[in-house]
N, C-alpha and C positions, 0 to 999 in steps of 0.2 A: 312192878313192870313186867310184861310178858317177856320170858326168856327162852321159849320154845323155838326151836329150830327143826323143821321136818326135813329129814333126809329121804329124797325120793329116788327110787332105783327100779329098774325093770325086775318083774319076777324072774327068778332063775329055777328052771325045771330040774327035777333029778337027773335027767339024761343030758344035761347041758354040757357043752364043751368048755375046756379051760378058759377061753376067751370070755365066756358069760360068768362063770364062777368068780372071776377076777373083781367083778363089781362088789361082790360081798366083803372082799378084803378092803376095798375102798371105804365101804360103808363102816366097817370096824374101826379102821384108822380114823376117819373123819369124825365119827361118834366119840372117840376117846379125846380127840383134840378139842372138840367143842365143849366137852364137859370141863377140860382143863381152863378153857376160856370163860367158863361161867354160864354157859348156856345149858339148856335142858333139851338135848336131842332126842328125836323120835324117828325111827326109820320104818317106813312102810313101802310095799311094792306100787308102783304106778299101774293101777289096773282099772281101767275104765269099765270093764265088764263086770266087776265086782259090786254087788249091791251095797248101796251105802257108802261108796267110795267118797263121793263128794261131800257128803255130811260129815264123814269122819275128819276130813280136812278142815271143815268149817268149825267143827267142835274144838279141835286143837288150836284154832285161831293162832298160826305159827307167826313168829316175828318174820320170818322168811323161809324159803326152801333152799335146801343145799341139793341142787339137781345133779343127780348121777345117772339119770336115764340115758342108756346108750342105744335102746332099740325098743320097739313095741311090737309084741307078738313075734318076736325074733326078726324083725324086719327093720334094717337100717333106714330105710327110706321115711320111717314114721318117727324118727327121733325127735323131730321139732314139735310133735303133738303135746308132749309134756309142757313145753314152754308155752304153746298157745293155750292150753287148758289153764295154766296159772295166770296167763295174761287175762283171760276170761274171768278168772276169779278175782283178779286184783291183787295177787299175792307176789311181793318181790321175790326173785330167785337168783342164784349164783350162776355165773357164766353168761354165755352168749344169749341174746334174745332170740325170738321165734324166727325172724327173717334171717338173721345171720346163722342160725343153726340149720335151716333149710338150704340156704345158698351153699354152705360149706359141705353139708352131707351129700349134696347131689354134685358128685365130682365133676361131671362134664360141664354142668352151669357154672361151678366155681372156676373151672379153667377158662371158660368164655368170659365170665367176669374179669379174671386176672389179666386176660389178653387185652380187654378193653382199657384196664387201668395202666397198661404197660408193665406189667409183672410177668417176667418171662416164665413160660410153661411149655412142656414139650408138646408138639403137634399131636393131634388125636383124631380118631375117627369112631363113629357110632353106627352100627349096623342098622339099615332101614332109614338113616337120616342123611341129608345131603353132605358132602365133604365140606368141611369149613377151613381146612388148612392145605398147605402144599406139603403134600407127603412124598417122602423119598424111596424109592425102590431101585435095586434091592436094598433092604434095611432091616434092622432089629426092632421089634416092638414088644411091649409088655401088655398082657391082657389082663384086665381087672374087672372085678364087680362095680357097677356104677354108683351103688349106694353104701356098701359095707366098708367098715374100718376093722381094726385089729388083724389086718392081712387075711381076712375071710377071703377064700378062693384062691389065694397065690400059693403056687406050688412050683417045683422045678419045671414043669411044663408050661409055665406062663410066659416065658421070654422065647419068642419065636423070630426066626430070621425068615423072611418071605421075599419073593420076587416081584410080587404084584398086588394090587388092591383086592382083586377077587380071591387071591389065596389068602390074604390077610382077613377078609370077611368071612370066609369059610372057616377059618381058625376060631373067629369070634362066634359064629354060630354054633360051633362045637362046644365051645366054653360055656355057653349059655344053656345048651341042652344038659350038659353034665351038672352045671352049678345050680340050674333052675332060677337064676337071677340074671337081670339085664347087665350086660358087660360093655365095655369100650377098650380101646386099644390106644396106647401112647407111644410115641417114639421112646426107645430105651436108651437112657443116658448112661453110657459106659464110663464110670468114674467113681468118684467118692460120694457117700451118703451122709448127711447131717440132719440132726434135729434141733430146731431152735424153739425153746420153751419161753413163752411170754407170760409174765405176771403183772397184775394190776399193782400200782404203786401210789400210796397216798401223796409222795413227794412230787413224782414228776408223770403222773398219769399211767405209765407203763414201764416195766423193767425187761429187757431182753436178758434172760439167764444165759450163763456161759454155754456155748453150743457144745453138742455131742456128736462125735463121728462115730458111726457104725462101721467096724472093720469087718472084714470076711476072710477067715481062714478055711477056705473051702478046697474041695478037689477041684481040678482044672475044668472038668465037665459041668460044673455047677454053678448056675447063674448067681452073680453077686447081688442078691436082694435079701430083704427080711421077709421070708414068706411065713406061712402059718406055722410050719414046724419050728423054723427059727425063733418065732415069737412065743410059742406055747408048749411044745413038745419036748420036755427035758429028754437027755440022753440020746437025741438024734444028732447026727453030724451038723445039721443046720443050726440047732440050738447051741451046740458046744462051739461051733466055729464062728459064732458072732461076739463081738465084743463092743462095749460102749467106751470110747475114749474121750476124756475131758481135758487133756493136756496136750498143747500143741508147741511146736517149735516157732521161734520168732519169725521165720520166713512165711508162716501161715497168717500172720497178723493182718495184712491188707485183705485177704480172702475173708477172714472172720469178720473184720469191720463191714465188709460189703454184705455178708449174711445178716448181720444185725440190721443193718438199714433196710433189706429186703423184709425182714420179719416185722419190723415196725410198719412198712408200707402195707403189708398183708393185714395187720391188726386194724390200721386206719380204714383201709379200703373195705374190709368186711365188717366195720364197726364191731369189732369183738369186745368182749368184757370179761373180767374176772381172770380167765387164764386160757391159753391156747397153745398149740404146738403147730409148727411150720416144718414141713418135710421137704428136704432139698436134695437134689444131686447136682454135683459139680463135675463138668466134663473135663476133658484133658487139656482144654484151652483155658481152665479155671473160670469158665462162665457158668453162674449158678442157675438152675432151673427149678422152680417151685413145683413139687408133685401135688401136694394137697395141704389142706389146712384143716387141722382137727380142733373144732371148737368146744369139744368136751373130752380132752385127753385124759389117759389113765393117770391118776394120782396115787397110785399104791405105794406104800413105803417100799423102797429098794427099786422102784421103777425109774424110768427115764426122768420124767418131770421133777420127782423127789430128788434125784441124783444132781440134776443142775441147780435146783434150789439150794441144796446144801453146799454146793461148789461156790454158789454166789454169797454164802455167808447168811442165808435165809432159813432158819430152822423150820421144820415141818409145821410146827404150832403158828409161827408167823405166817407162812404160806396160806394156811387155812384161814387165819384171821384176815389176811388181805383179800382173799376171794369173798368172803362174807361181807366185808366193809363195802367192797365195789357193788354189791348187789343192791345197795342203797343209793347210789350214784346214777342219775339218769343219764 
C-alpha cells in the first residue's frame, strides 16, 4: 500500500522574515510525526514556475498532501491556489478546501459572509468601495491588510482614532502606500482577545479545543493588539508583553461556552476541514466579535494550536493523525 504523504509548503527565500521561516518548523514537526505514524513523508515547495513540478507530484503518487502552503510568491491572496491545483489533480489534501480557503483568506469577504450568517463581526470599510456598515465617529479603528495573516502589516500605528470617514479613508490610503497591499479598517474592539482552535474529530465531527486568551502587559500608550513584533520579533516589548493564558476562573465559564458555540458556527458556516482557528475580541459588555478565521493556522510545536491541543489531552501526534484522517472525508 502506498504510504507516501507529500508535505507541500511555500518556498522560503533566504531573505524571508520570521513569519515565513516558521513554515519550515511546521514541515519538520509534521514530517517527524508522520514517520511515527507509519507514513513516508516527502516535503517539497509549491512552485508552479518550476519545470517538472507537476510531473514530480504525479511520480510520487501520494496518498494525500499535507497542505502547509500559506502564500504564493509572497502574496497571501494566492493561498487558495495550492488547494485548487490539488483539486485539479484529484489528490486529497489536509485542511480547508479551495472555496473555504479563498473565503477566509479574503478578510473583507469573510466578514461579509459572517454578517449574512449572523456571526458578529466588527463594522468595516474598504477604500474605493461603497460603505456597507453603519460607521461611528468619532471612534477607534484598526487598519489591516485585506489578505495577509501572521500579523503582517500590523504595528503600533495600526490603531487610529478618527473623527470622520474622510479622515479614516486617508489613513487607509497612507497604509496601503506604505504596505503596498490592499487594506481595510474595522471598528476596534477594546477588550479581551481569544483564539479558538478547532480540530476534526472521528467521534463527533469537530472538537473545539480549550480557548486561549492573549493578555497584554504593555506600556499605556501601546495598543493592546498582537502586531507583527508581538508575534515574531523576540526581545521587543510587544513580544515580551504578550502571554497566552489557558486557565480561567469559574466566572468566565458562560463566556467560554459562548465562544465555543461561536467557533463551531464559524466552522460550519465556512465548511472548514481538518483544523482551523477563530480569532475573537470580547468587548466590555462581554459580547464576542469574530475578527477573522484562519483555515490554515500555524501548527508549530509550542505554538498556540499545539498548546490548545495539549491542554485538551490531544498529543501532537494524535493531532496530526486527525488532520490526515479528515483529508479523506468528503
